[in-house]
N, C-alpha and C positions, 0 to 999 in steps of 0.2 A: 484391493485389486482395481485397476483403472477400468472405467466403462466409457465407451464412446457412443455419443448420440448423433443421429442424423437430424439436421434442421432444414426443412424445406420451406419454400414460400418466401425466401429472403428478398428484400428490396435490392434493386441494382446498386443502391448507394450504401448498403451495409458493409462495414469493414470488419477485418479480423478483430480489431480492438472493440468495436461496437458489439460484436457478437459475444466476445469475452465478458464485457461489462454487463450485458443483458443476463448472462447466466451465472455470474460470479456471486450473486446474492444467495445461491443455494449451496455453495461450498467451493473448495479449491479447484479451479479450472486449470488443468495442466496444459491444455492446448485448445485453441479455437481457430478454425480456418474456414474462410469463405472460398469456395472453389471458383477459379477464374477460367474463362475460355482462353485457350492458347493463342488463337488467331486474333481475337478482337480485344483481349485484355479486360473484358467486361465480366462481371459476376454471372455465373450460370444459374443463380437463384437458389443455391443450396450450400450447405456447409456442414462441418462437423465440430462438435464440442466434446472434449475428453475431460472427465472428472477423475480425480484421484480416489474418490470414495463412491462405492456403488449406491449407498443410501442417498447421497446428494444428487446423483444422477437420476435416480428414480423419482425423487421429489421434483427436480427440475423438469423432467419429462411430463409428469402429471400436471404441473402448474403452468408450464410454458406452451404446451400443446393447445392450439386455439387462441393463444394470446396474440397481441399486436406488437410488432417491432418495426419502426420506421414506416408506418402506414400500411403494413402487410400482415396478414394473418399467418402465423407459423404452424407448421406441421412438424411435431417432434416425436421421434420414436427411436428405439434402440438401433444402432447401426448394425448392418449385416456385414460379415466378412466377405470381401470380394472373392469370387470364385476364380480359380486359375483358368485362363483362356487357353484354348488349343493354339498352337503356333500357327501363324498365318503362312499360307503357301501361295504360290503363283506370283502374280505381278506381271505387268506389261501384257495383260490379256491371258496369261497362263497357257497351258496346253503344251503339247510336244510338237512344236512346229519345226519344219525343216526349211531352211532358206535356200 
């Protein structure tokens, strides 16, 4: 079963391919993604790496947490599933105004 890892502390210059290469020594990486800011196009400083094998993911997490990549110290742990958000309401100041 696939296991996704959260990787924090990434350098602004780290790319998807650089992230993949850093973790590929532990096993088959099925996906590696550096999260980018929509407005600036710059890295947000974190990303996700998905392994095909749970054991490879556990080994990568143990050995890469606290290691150095592109001059920055990484924080690596198991990714948490994103909780569903409540739908947004309001807009334009919200409320029940009468014009």
